[in-house]
C-alpha positions as CSV (number, residue, x, y, z in Angstrom):
1,M,-0.4,-16.8,17.6
2,R,-1.4,-14.5,20.4
3,Y,-1.0,-11.5,18.1
4,L,-2.9,-13.1,15.3
5,K,-5.8,-13.8,17.7
6,L,-5.7,-10.1,18.7
7,L,-5.8,-9.0,15.1
8,A,-8.8,-11.2,14.5
9,I,-10.6,-9.6,17.5
10,F,-9.6,-6.0,16.4
11,Y,-10.7,-6.6,12.8
12,K,-14.0,-8.3,13.8
13,Y,-14.8,-5.2,15.9
14,S,-13.9,-2.9,13.1
15,I,-16.0,-4.8,10.6
16,L,-19.1,-4.9,12.9
17,K,-18.7,-1.1,13.4
18,E,-18.6,-0.5,9.7
19,L,-21.6,-2.8,9.0
20,E,-23.7,-0.6,11.3
21,Y,-23.9,1.8,8.3
22,R,-24.5,-0.6,5.4
23,V,-25.7,2.1,2.9
24,N,-22.4,3.9,3.6
25,F,-20.6,0.7,2.9
26,L,-22.4,0.2,-0.5
27,S,-21.9,3.8,-1.6
28,N,-18.2,3.8,-0.8
29,A,-17.8,0.5,-2.7
30,F,-19.5,2.1,-5.7
31,M,-17.1,5.0,-5.5
32,S,-14.2,2.5,-5.5
33,V,-15.5,1.0,-8.7
34,F,-16.1,4.5,-10.2
35,W,-12.5,5.6,-9.6
36,L,-11.1,2.4,-11.1
37,V,-13.2,2.9,-14.2
38,W,-12.1,6.5,-14.4
39,G,-8.4,5.5,-14.3
40,I,-9.0,2.9,-17.0
41,V,-10.7,5.5,-19.2
42,G,-7.6,7.8,-18.8
43,V,-5.3,5.0,-19.9
44,S,-7.7,4.1,-22.8
45,I,-7.6,7.7,-24.1
46,F,-3.7,7.5,-24.3
47,F,-4.0,4.2,-26.3
48,L,-6.3,5.8,-28.8
49,H,-3.2,7.6,-30.1
50,R,-0.4,5.1,-29.3
51,D,0.0,1.4,-29.6
52,K,2.3,1.2,-26.6
53,M,3.1,3.1,-23.4
54,G,6.9,2.7,-23.5
55,D,7.2,-1.0,-24.2
56,W,3.9,-1.9,-22.5
57,T,0.7,-2.8,-24.4
58,F,-2.8,-1.8,-23.2
59,P,-3.6,-5.1,-21.3
60,E,-0.1,-4.9,-19.7
61,V,-0.8,-1.4,-18.5
62,L,-4.1,-2.6,-17.1
63,M,-2.2,-5.0,-14.9
64,V,-0.3,-2.0,-13.5
65,V,-3.6,-0.1,-12.9
66,G,-4.9,-3.2,-11.1
67,L,-1.9,-3.3,-8.8
68,Y,-2.2,0.4,-8.2
69,T,-5.8,-0.1,-7.2
70,F,-4.9,-3.2,-5.1
71,F,-2.3,-1.3,-3.1
72,N,-4.5,1.7,-2.7
73,G,-7.0,-0.6,-1.1
74,V,-4.3,-2.0,1.2
75,M,-3.2,1.5,2.3
76,E,-6.7,2.9,2.8
77,S,-7.9,-0.3,4.6
78,F,-5.0,-0.9,7.0
79,L,-2.6,2.0,7.1
80,R,-4.4,5.3,6.8
81,P,-6.9,4.7,9.6
82,N,-4.1,3.7,12.0
83,I,-1.9,6.6,11.0
84,G,-4.7,9.0,11.6
85,A,-5.4,7.5,15.0
86,V,-1.8,7.7,16.1
87,I,-1.5,11.4,15.0
88,E,-4.7,12.2,17.0
89,Q,-3.5,10.2,20.1
90,V,-0.2,11.9,20.1
91,R,-1.8,15.3,19.8
92,D,-4.2,14.8,22.7
93,G,-2.0,12.7,24.9
94,T,-4.1,9.5,24.7
95,F,-1.2,7.6,23.2
96,D,-0.3,6.8,26.8
97,F,-3.0,4.1,26.7
98,V,-1.2,2.4,23.8
99,L,2.2,2.4,25.6
100,V,0.8,1.0,28.9
101,K,-0.8,-2.0,27.3
102,P,1.2,-5.3,27.5
103,L,1.6,-5.4,23.7
104,N,4.2,-4.2,21.3
105,S,3.4,-0.6,20.7
106,Q,4.2,-0.7,17.0
107,F,1.9,-3.6,16.5
108,L,-1.0,-2.0,18.4
109,A,-0.6,1.5,17.0
110,S,-0.1,0.5,13.3
111,L,-2.4,-2.5,12.8
112,R,-5.4,-2.2,15.2
113,N,-8.0,-0.6,12.9
114,I,-9.3,-1.5,9.5
115,V,-11.7,0.2,7.1
116,V,-13.4,-2.8,5.6
117,W,-15.1,-1.3,2.6
118,R,-11.8,-0.2,1.1
119,L,-11.0,-3.9,0.7
120,V,-13.3,-3.6,-2.4
121,D,-10.3,-1.9,-4.0
122,V,-8.2,-5.0,-3.2
123,I,-10.7,-7.3,-4.8
124,I,-11.4,-5.3,-7.9
125,G,-7.6,-4.7,-8.4
126,L,-7.0,-8.4,-8.4
127,G,-10.0,-8.8,-10.8
128,V,-8.4,-6.3,-13.3
129,I,-5.1,-8.3,-13.2
130,V,-6.9,-11.5,-14.0
131,Y,-8.9,-9.8,-16.8
132,A,-5.7,-8.4,-18.3
133,L,-4.0,-11.8,-18.2
134,G,-7.1,-13.2,-20.0
135,Q,-6.8,-10.5,-22.7
136,L,-3.1,-11.3,-23.2
137,R,-3.9,-15.0,-23.2
138,V,-1.0,-15.5,-20.8
139,V,-0.9,-18.3,-18.3
140,P,1.9,-17.5,-15.8
141,T,4.2,-20.3,-14.9
142,L,4.6,-21.5,-11.3
143,A,7.9,-19.6,-11.1
144,Q,6.3,-16.4,-12.3
145,I,3.5,-16.7,-9.8
146,G,6.0,-17.3,-7.1
147,F,8.0,-14.2,-8.1
148,F,4.7,-12.2,-8.2
149,I,3.7,-13.3,-4.7
150,I,7.2,-12.5,-3.3
151,M,7.1,-9.1,-5.0
152,V,3.6,-8.3,-3.7
153,L,4.6,-9.3,-0.1
154,S,7.8,-7.3,-0.4
155,A,5.7,-4.3,-1.7
156,I,3.3,-4.6,1.3
157,I,6.3,-4.5,3.7
158,M,7.8,-1.5,1.9
159,V,4.6,0.5,2.0
160,Y,4.0,-0.4,5.6
161,S,7.5,0.6,6.5
162,I,7.3,4.0,4.7
163,W,4.0,4.8,6.4
164,L,5.5,3.8,9.8
165,V,8.4,6.2,9.3
166,M,6.0,9.0,8.3
167,V,3.8,8.6,11.4
168,S,6.9,8.5,13.6
169,F,7.5,12.1,12.9
170,A,4.3,12.9,14.9
171,F,6.4,12.5,18.0
172,W,8.3,15.6,17.1
173,F,6.0,17.7,15.0
174,V,2.5,16.6,16.2
175,R,0.5,18.0,13.3
176,I,1.6,16.0,10.3
177,D,-1.8,15.3,8.8
178,N,-0.6,16.3,5.3
179,I,2.5,14.1,5.3
180,T,0.6,11.2,3.7
181,E,-0.3,13.5,0.8
182,V,3.4,13.8,0.0
183,F,3.6,10.0,-0.4
184,Y,0.4,9.9,-2.5
185,A,2.0,12.5,-4.8
186,F,4.7,10.0,-5.6
187,Y,2.3,7.1,-5.6
188,E,0.2,8.6,-8.3
189,A,3.2,8.0,-10.6
190,G,2.7,4.3,-10.0
191,R,-0.6,4.3,-11.9
192,Y,1.6,3.9,-15.0
193,P,4.7,1.6,-15.6
194,V,7.7,3.3,-14.0
195,T,9.8,2.3,-17.0
196,I,8.2,5.1,-19.0
197,Y,10.1,7.6,-16.9
198,Q,13.7,8.5,-17.6
199,G,16.8,9.4,-15.7
200,V,16.6,10.7,-12.2
201,V,12.8,10.3,-12.0
202,R,13.1,6.6,-12.7
203,V,15.8,6.1,-10.1
204,L,13.8,8.1,-7.6
205,L,10.7,6.0,-8.1
206,T,12.7,2.8,-7.9
207,F,15.1,3.1,-5.1
208,V,14.3,6.3,-3.1
209,V,10.5,6.1,-3.0
210,P,10.2,2.5,-4.3
211,I,6.9,2.8,-6.3
212,A,8.3,0.6,-9.0
213,F,8.4,-2.4,-6.6
214,V,4.7,-1.7,-5.7
215,T,3.0,-1.6,-9.1
216,T,5.4,-2.1,-12.1
217,F,7.6,-5.0,-10.9
218,P,4.9,-7.3,-9.6
219,A,3.1,-6.9,-13.0
220,A,6.4,-7.6,-14.8
221,A,6.9,-10.7,-12.7
222,L,3.6,-12.2,-14.0
223,L,4.7,-11.3,-17.5
224,G,8.1,-13.0,-17.1
225,R,10.0,-9.8,-17.4
226,I,12.0,-10.0,-14.2
227,D,14.2,-12.7,-12.9
228,Q,15.2,-14.1,-9.5
229,T,17.8,-11.4,-9.0
230,M,15.3,-8.5,-9.1
231,T,13.0,-10.5,-6.9
232,L,15.7,-10.9,-4.3
233,I,16.6,-7.3,-4.5
234,G,13.0,-6.3,-3.8
235,F,12.8,-8.7,-0.9
236,G,16.1,-7.4,0.5
237,M,14.9,-3.8,0.2
238,A,11.7,-4.7,2.0
239,I,13.5,-6.3,4.9
240,G,15.9,-3.4,5.1
241,L,13.1,-0.9,5.2
242,F,11.2,-2.8,7.8
243,I,14.2,-3.0,10.1
244,F,14.9,0.7,9.6
245,S,11.3,1.7,10.3
246,N,11.2,-0.4,13.4
247,R,14.4,1.2,14.7
248,F,13.1,4.7,13.8
249,W,9.8,4.1,15.6
250,N,11.5,3.0,18.8
251,F,13.8,6.0,18.5
252,A,10.9,8.4,18.0
253,L,9.1,7.0,21.0
254,R,11.7,8.5,23.3
255,Y,10.5,12.0,22.3
256,Y,6.8,11.4,23.1
257,S,5.6,13.9,25.6
258,S,2.8,12.0,27.3
259,A,-0.2,13.5,29.1
260,S,1.1,12.0,32.4
261,S,4.8,12.9,32.5
């Protein structure tokens, strides 16, 4: 409860800071909608020539696009601002102030900041998913909704863990500003169902950089295409990645060259 109260204080401060520039908030929200529409246009052009993308129809692919937008909002709202802050603090030595506080350093470093206007991506991503379900005239069962929720939570943990591992390299290499672009290069593939890829690429996007668990599998859960086994595999991978990222973070902290020692 103590940490939840601290998160509420941190996010309240971040929101108030963002709302000082309301025009900026509105313009960035407009850009979020623009990029979503642009992505849908790209998918629509493909379906002018084909009835299906792999075994996915247009409304089903829209669900994947919605999840892609949803998780892009999660990363840009909660992860990127904190990753950037850690890199800068390690570079100039002010990360000392994180370590001396009576809080878990991982919690404070990775969750303190939020860019509130990027939550627009989260909202419109969910809106696209609801719209696509309406086009399909599909009403998910309680079991499918449950699998979807577990998959989404697992995906959030996976993405958080991957970003935490990436930022941990800052304790050795300091300037790693472009490392997130490597992840986004893989994440771009998640704009479409991962099942359209073949062979090594599909394995890579499923088990090495688990993009399939972020966009494709949650959509498949709502459509009744995955069962309890795959849901448990996703949850198990999420817990494994989180434990690994926590251990790696604590290991990397030993190599921090602070400003005071």
